[in-house]
C-alpha positions in Angstrom: 81.9 -125.8 86.6 78.7 -127.0 88.3 80.7 -128.4 91.2 82.6 -125.2 91.7 79.3 -123.2 91.7 77.5 -125.4 94.1 80.0 -126.7 96.6 80.4 -123.4 98.4 76.7 -123.0 98.6 76.0 -126.5 99.7 78.7 -126.5 102.4 76.6 -124.3 104.6 73.1 -125.1 103.3 72.8 -128.6 104.7 73.9 -127.6 108.2 71.1 -125.2 109.1 69.3 -127.4 111.6 72.4 -128.9 113.2 72.1 -126.7 116.3 72.7 -129.2 119.1 76.0 -131.1 118.7 74.4 -133.9 120.7 71.5 -134.5 118.3 71.2 -135.2 114.6 68.7 -134.0 112.0 66.2 -136.4 110.5 67.5 -137.7 107.2 64.7 -140.1 106.0 64.5 -140.0 102.2 61.3 -138.5 100.8 59.1 -141.2 99.3 57.9 -139.2 96.3 58.0 -140.3 92.7 59.7 -138.1 90.1 57.7 -135.5 88.2 56.3 -136.4 84.7 58.5 -134.8 82.1 61.6 -134.7 84.3 64.9 -135.7 82.9 66.9 -138.7 84.0 70.6 -137.9 84.9 73.6 -139.9 85.9 73.7 -140.3 89.7 77.4 -139.4 89.7 76.4 -135.8 88.8 74.9 -135.3 92.3 77.1 -137.7 94.2 80.3 -135.8 93.2 78.9 -132.7 94.9 79.6 -134.5 98.2 76.3 -133.6 99.8 74.6 -136.6 101.3 71.3 -134.8 101.8 71.1 -133.6 98.2 72.0 -137.1 97.0 69.3 -138.6 99.2 66.8 -136.2 97.8 67.5 -137.0 94.2 67.7 -140.7 94.9 64.1 -140.5 96.0 63.3 -138.8 92.7 65.1 -141.8 90.9 67.7 -139.3 89.8 65.4 -137.2 87.7 65.3 -133.4 87.7 62.7 -132.1 90.1 61.7 -128.6 89.0 59.9 -129.4 85.8 56.7 -127.4 86.4 57.3 -123.7 85.6 54.5 -122.7 88.0 56.1 -124.4 90.9 59.4 -122.9 90.0 57.8 -119.5 90.0 56.2 -120.1 93.4 59.6 -121.1 94.8 61.2 -118.0 93.4 58.5 -115.8 94.9 59.0 -117.4 98.3 62.7 -116.7 98.2 62.1 -113.2 97.0 60.0 -112.6 100.1 62.8 -113.7 102.5 62.9 -110.2 104.0 59.4 -110.7 105.4 61.0 -113.3 107.7 64.0 -111.2 108.6 66.1 -113.2 106.2 68.4 -112.0 103.4 67.4 -113.0 99.8 71.1 -113.0 98.9 71.5 -116.1 101.0 69.4 -118.0 98.5 71.1 -117.1 95.2 67.9 -115.3 94.0 69.6 -113.3 91.2 71.3 -116.4 89.8 68.0 -118.3 90.0 66.3 -115.5 88.1 68.9 -115.6 85.3 68.5 -119.3 84.9 64.7 -119.0 84.8 64.8 -116.2 82.3 66.6 -118.4 79.7 65.1 -121.7 80.9 64.0 -123.0 77.5 67.4 -122.3 76.1 69.5 -123.9 78.8 71.9 -126.7 77.9 71.3 -130.1 79.6 74.3 -129.3 81.9 72.8 -126.0 82.9 69.4 -127.5 83.4 70.9 -129.8 86.0 72.9 -127.1 87.6 69.7 -125.0 87.9 67.7 -127.9 89.3 70.3 -128.6 92.0 70.6 -124.9 92.8 66.9 -124.3 93.2 66.5 -127.4 95.3 69.2 -126.4 97.7 68.1 -122.7 97.8 64.6 -123.8 98.8 65.9 -126.4 101.2 68.1 -123.8 102.8 65.3 -121.3 103.1 63.1 -123.9 104.8 65.8 -124.7 107.3 66.4 -121.1 108.0 62.7 -120.3 108.4 62.2 -123.2 110.8 65.5 -123.7 112.6 67.4 -120.4 112.1 70.3 -119.5 109.9 73.0 -119.7 112.5 74.0 -122.3 115.1 73.8 -120.8 118.6 76.2 -123.4 120.0 78.9 -121.9 117.8 78.2 -118.4 119.3 77.2 -118.8 122.9 78.9 -120.9 125.6 75.9 -120.5 127.9 73.4 -122.1 125.6 71.6 -125.3 126.1 68.4 -125.8 124.0 67.4 -128.9 122.1 67.6 -128.7 118.3 64.5 -127.8 116.4 64.4 -130.2 113.5 62.2 -131.6 110.7 62.8 -133.8 107.6 63.6 -131.1 105.1 63.9 -133.4 102.1 60.6 -135.1 102.6 58.9 -131.9 103.5 60.2 -130.2 100.4 59.4 -133.0 98.0 55.8 -133.4 99.3 55.2 -129.7 99.4 56.3 -129.1 95.8 54.6 -132.2 94.5 51.4 -131.3 96.3 51.7 -127.7 95.1 51.5 -126.5 98.8 54.9 -124.9 99.3 53.6 -121.6 100.8 51.4 -123.5 103.3 54.2 -125.8 104.3 56.5 -122.8 104.9 53.9 -121.4 107.3 53.5 -124.7 109.0 57.2 -125.3 109.7 57.8 -121.8 111.1 57.6 -121.4 114.9 54.0 -121.1 115.9 54.5 -119.2 119.1 52.5 -115.9 119.4 55.7 -113.9 120.1 57.3 -115.1 116.8 54.1 -114.3 114.9 53.9 -110.8 116.3 57.6 -110.2 115.7 56.9 -110.8 112.0 54.1 -108.3 112.2 56.5 -105.9 114.0 58.9 -106.2 111.1 56.3 -105.2 108.6 55.0 -102.5 111.0 58.4 -100.8 111.2 58.3 -100.4 107.4 55.2 -98.2 107.8 57.4 -95.6 109.7 58.9 -92.9 107.5 62.6 -92.4 106.9 64.5 -91.7 110.1 66.6 -88.6 109.5 66.3 -87.2 113.1 69.4 -86.0 114.9 70.8 -87.7 117.9 70.0 -86.2 121.3 73.1 -85.3 123.3 72.3 -85.9 127.0 73.5 -83.2 129.3 71.0 -83.3 132.2 67.6 -84.6 133.1 64.6 -82.9 131.6 61.3 -82.9 133.4 57.9 -81.2 133.0 58.2 -77.4 133.1 61.8 -77.4 131.8 62.8 -75.6 128.6 65.7 -76.7 126.4 66.6 -77.1 122.7 66.9 -80.8 123.4 63.1 -80.8 124.1 62.5 -80.1 120.4 64.6 -83.2 119.4 62.8 -85.3 122.1 59.4 -84.3 120.8 60.3 -85.1 117.3 61.5 -88.6 118.4 58.3 -89.2 120.3 56.3 -88.1 117.3 58.3 -90.3 115.0 57.6 -93.4 117.2 53.9 -92.4 117.5 54.0 -91.9 121.2 53.1 -88.2 120.7 50.6 -86.7 118.3 52.2 -84.9 115.3 49.7 -82.1 115.9 51.3 -81.3 119.3 53.6 -78.3 119.8 57.2 -78.4 118.7 58.2 -75.7 121.2 61.2 -76.1 123.5 58.8 -76.4 126.5 58.6 -79.8 128.2 54.8 -79.6 128.9 52.2 -82.1 130.3 51.5 -83.6 126.8 55.3 -84.3 126.3 55.6 -85.9 129.8 52.6 -88.1 129.2 54.0 -89.2 125.8 57.3 -89.9 127.4 55.6 -92.1 130.0 54.1 -94.1 127.1 57.5 -94.4 125.4 59.1 -95.5 128.7 56.5 -98.2 129.3 57.2 -99.6 125.9 60.9 -99.8 126.7 60.8 -101.3 130.2 61.8 -98.0 131.8 60.4 -96.3 134.9 57.4 -94.3 133.5 58.2 -91.1 135.4 58.0 -88.9 132.3 61.5 -87.6 132.9 64.1 -87.6 130.1 67.0 -89.1 131.9 70.1 -90.8 130.5 68.5 -94.2 130.0 65.5 -92.8 128.4 67.5 -90.6 126.0 69.7 -93.6 125.1 66.5 -95.5 124.1 65.2 -92.5 122.2 68.4 -92.4 120.2 67.9 -95.8 118.7 67.2 -95.4 115.0 64.5 -97.1 113.0 67.3 -99.2 111.3 68.6 -100.3 114.6 65.1 -101.2 115.9 64.5 -103.2 112.7 67.7 -105.1 113.1 66.7 -105.8 116.7 63.5 -107.4 115.5 65.4 -109.4 112.9 67.7 -110.9 115.5 64.8 -111.8 117.8 63.1 -113.6 114.9 66.2 -115.7 114.6 66.3 -116.4 118.3 62.7 -117.6 118.3 63.6 -120.1 115.6 66.2 -121.5 118.0 63.8 -121.6 120.9 61.7 -124.7 121.5 58.8 -124.9 119.0 56.8 -126.8 121.6 56.9 -125.1 125.0 54.5 -127.5 126.7 50.9 -127.2 128.0 52.1 -125.8 131.3 55.4 -124.0 131.6 57.4 -121.2 133.3 59.2 -118.8 131.0 61.8 -116.3 132.0 62.7 -113.5 129.6 66.2 -112.5 130.8 66.5 -108.9 129.6 62.8 -108.2 130.6 63.5 -109.4 134.2 60.2 -111.2 134.2 59.0 -114.7 134.9 55.6 -115.8 133.6 53.6 -118.9 134.4 51.7 -120.2 131.3 48.9 -122.7 131.3 47.0 -123.7 128.2 48.3 -120.6 126.4 47.2 -118.2 129.2 49.5 -116.2 131.5 48.3 -117.2 135.0 51.1 -115.5 137.1 53.9 -113.0 136.6 56.9 -112.3 138.8 59.8 -109.9 138.8 63.2 -111.6 138.7 66.8 -110.8 139.2 69.1 -112.3 136.5 72.9 -112.8 136.1 75.1 -109.8 135.8 77.0 -109.2 132.5 80.1 -111.1 133.5 78.0 -114.0 135.0 75.3 -114.3 132.5 72.1 -116.3 133.1 72.2 -119.2 130.6 69.6 -119.8 127.9 68.1 -123.3 128.5 65.0 -125.5 128.6 64.4 -128.1 131.2 61.8 -129.6 133.6 61.3 -128.8 137.3 62.2 -131.8 139.4 61.8 -130.7 143.0 61.2 -127.8 145.4 63.4 -127.3 148.5 62.0 -125.3 151.4 64.6 -123.7 153.7 67.5 -124.8 151.5 71.1 -124.8 152.4 73.5 -122.9 150.1 76.7 -124.4 148.8 79.0 -121.7 147.4 79.6 -122.4 143.7 83.2 -122.5 142.2 82.9 -119.2 140.4 82.0 -117.3 143.6 84.7 -119.1 145.5 87.3 -118.0 142.9 86.1 -114.4 142.3 84.5 -113.4 145.6 84.9 -115.7 148.6 88.6 -116.4 148.2 89.8 -112.8 147.8 87.3 -111.3 150.3 87.8 -113.9 153.1 91.6 -113.5 152.8 91.1 -109.8 153.8 88.4 -110.2 156.4 88.9 -112.5 159.4 85.1 -112.3 160.2 84.0 -113.1 156.6 82.8 -116.7 157.4 81.2 -115.8 160.7 79.3 -112.8 159.3 77.9 -114.9 156.6 77.2 -118.0 158.7 79.3 -120.1 156.3 80.5 -123.5 157.5 83.8 -124.8 156.1 84.4 -128.4 155.2 87.7 -130.0 154.2 88.2 -132.7 151.5 87.3 -135.4 154.1 83.9 -133.8 154.7 85.0 -132.6 158.1 83.9 -129.2 159.4 86.8 -127.0 160.4 87.1 -123.7 162.1 87.9 -120.6 160.0 91.2 -120.3 161.9 92.4 -123.5 160.1 91.3 -122.3 156.6 94.1 -121.9 154.1 93.5 -118.7 152.2 96.1 -119.7 149.5 93.9 -122.7 148.6 90.3 -121.7 148.8 89.2 -124.2 146.2 90.2 -127.1 148.5 87.1 -126.5 150.7 83.3 -126.7 150.5 81.4 -123.8 152.0 77.8 -124.3 153.2 75.3 -121.8 154.5 72.6 -123.1 156.7 68.9 -122.2 156.3 67.8 -118.8 157.8 66.7 -115.3 157.0 70.2 -114.4 155.7 70.6 -117.5 153.5 71.5 -116.4 150.0 68.8 -118.7 148.5 66.1 -117.3 150.8 63.2 -119.6 151.7 62.9 -121.7 148.6 64.9 -123.2 145.8 63.5 -124.7 142.5 65.6 -127.4 140.9 65.8 -128.5 137.3 68.4 -130.5 135.5 70.9 -128.5 133.5 74.7 -128.5 132.8 75.2 -125.1 134.3 74.0 -126.1 137.8 71.7 -123.1 137.9 68.2 -122.9 139.5 65.5 -120.5 140.5 65.4 -119.3 144.1 64.3 -116.8 146.6 66.8 -114.3 148.0 67.8 -112.5 151.1 68.2 -109.3 149.1 64.5 -108.7 148.3 65.1 -104.9 147.9 66.7 -105.7 144.5 63.2 -106.4 143.0 62.3 -102.7 143.4 65.1 -101.7 141.0 64.5 -101.3 137.3 67.9 -102.7 136.3 68.1 -106.2 137.8 71.1 -107.8 136.1 72.6 -108.4 139.5 73.0 -112.1 140.3 75.8 -114.6 139.8 73.8 -116.5 137.1 70.8 -118.0 138.8 67.4 -116.4 138.6 66.0 -114.9 141.8 62.2 -114.8 142.0 60.1 -112.2 143.8 57.5 -113.6 146.3 58.3 -117.2 145.2 56.2 -119.2 147.7 52.9 -119.0 145.6 55.0 -120.3 142.7 56.1 -123.2 144.9 52.5 -124.0 145.8 51.6 -123.9 142.1 54.3 -126.3 141.0 53.8 -128.7 143.9 50.1 -128.7 143.0 48.9 -130.5 146.2 46.2 -128.3 147.8 45.7 -130.6 150.7 49.2 -131.5 151.9 51.1 -128.5 150.4 48.8 -125.4 150.2 50.4 -122.0 150.7 49.6 -122.0 154.5 51.4 -125.3 155.0 54.4 -124.1 153.0 54.6 -121.0 155.2 54.4 -123.2 158.3 57.3 -125.3 157.1 59.3 -122.2 156.1 58.9 -120.9 159.7 60.6 -124.0 161.1 63.8 -123.3 159.2 64.2 -127.0 158.6 65.2 -128.1 155.1 62.4 -130.0 153.4 62.5 -131.6 150.0 59.4 -132.0 147.8 59.5 -134.1 144.7 57.3 -132.7 142.0 54.7 -135.0 140.4 53.8 -132.7 137.5 56.2 -132.2 134.6 56.3 -128.5 134.4 58.8 -127.1 131.9 61.1 -124.2 132.6 62.4 -122.0 129.7 65.1 -119.4 130.4 65.2 -117.4 127.1 66.6 -114.1 125.9 64.7 -111.7 123.6 64.8 -107.9 123.5 61.9 -107.0 121.1 58.3 -108.0 120.6 54.9 -106.6 119.7 52.3 -106.6 122.5 48.7 -107.6 122.1 47.7 -104.0 121.6 50.0 -103.9 118.5 52.6 -101.7 120.1 56.4 -102.3 119.7 58.2 -103.1 122.9 62.0 -103.2 123.4 64.3 -104.0 126.2 67.9 -103.1 127.0 70.3 -105.7 125.5 71.9 -106.3 128.8 74.4 -108.9 127.5 75.2 -107.0 124.3 74.1 -109.9 122.0 72.0 -108.1 119.4 74.4 -106.1 117.3 76.9 -109.0 117.1 74.1 -111.4 116.1 72.8 -109.1 113.3 76.4 -108.8 112.0 76.7 -112.6 111.9 73.3 -113.0 110.2 74.4 -110.7 107.3 77.8 -112.2 106.8 
């Protein structure tokens, strides 16, 4: 009976930190003696459950029961009961079953005592893994994901935490320590301070601006009041007055929209998100931050894909911010973490396979001036440059296409390289007008950076040989120049759509790749 009860639970509980198929979790056995008053049991009882991690844990306890102290059991139960504070589901930790066992603890048979001990150990282990590393494995969900696995020795950590009566402190320690994660937890609690959301949806028909009157204005005002962007003492009339427009600007700023005070289609769509939807959005972003690197580095560049922003961080402070253009929905910018290796001034551009297949091949077949207009050189399999007249449109993948440096080069004036399996990079662009747009999911996967030369100077970090004036001089020559970076600056391309800013305000961004709803569904399966 015990095996039937536990096997289903254990099958997923031990896998929580196995994010990266290329890495393995730490499995050192905890060197902790068994608790006084614990009961010795036959090792076969745990071995037959076919869980190597659980067997290792109890081997370190000399195959004695672990949860002898009622106070420690109660602390464990309390932590599991507070799973929702972390955006987790208490049902994942068999809380009700644990409570039933605890209620009749003194009357349990020896067999049930052992079942309960195993169950509580695995429930707490599972919770610790979920809090630290996340519940789900992103490699099983996203093909464009490449982050190293967060890991810790869960057996050793659990044994030492419970034996030292420090389980709550240890839970806080193994959580991500990044300020965004900490504020997301506060955001989750803050959302619970809002009342019940019973407001009707706003049906968009036309833009509403200051001076307009409409029945929709009443619904808009109620939404703005609900989200505390507008004072509840303000008028609920159908007039879109100055106070309403100003409140709308505040709402728009919190949602990454153009703060023009006009209720357009995008603004109304954001207003129509319910409290439950926003809470779910915070929960999925808590999960993501458990997947993200727990140590970002002393100096790093971080891109938040749906926010279209790049930030340069040094010693915990943001020292620079840039607008970026990211991959369109069908050519998504990958989530990854790497280290910058070099900067190329006046780079050439070699057309990648996806663009050859989906853009160049079909377009060039219809336009005889395609290659000339784009200054693209064509090279055959022998590396020989050939004229466009000898290009075989039926076999576009048989060639290599290279664009020389220049004002119309697709990579612009600079390219930032870092190792990754997607062959993506940061770069300048010849379409700088895109940065003025609010929606900037427009590239083929690489991240385009606004005004990138100061970033190049920062990463090169050589004020004598490669200051900004020198970089501009080299760019003016149009000659390709490679600069190897001596500093190990990390680059993190991440994806998160909700956070709490330093003023304690909730911020949300459009889920441009439609990840959020699907991820929440998976979390609650």
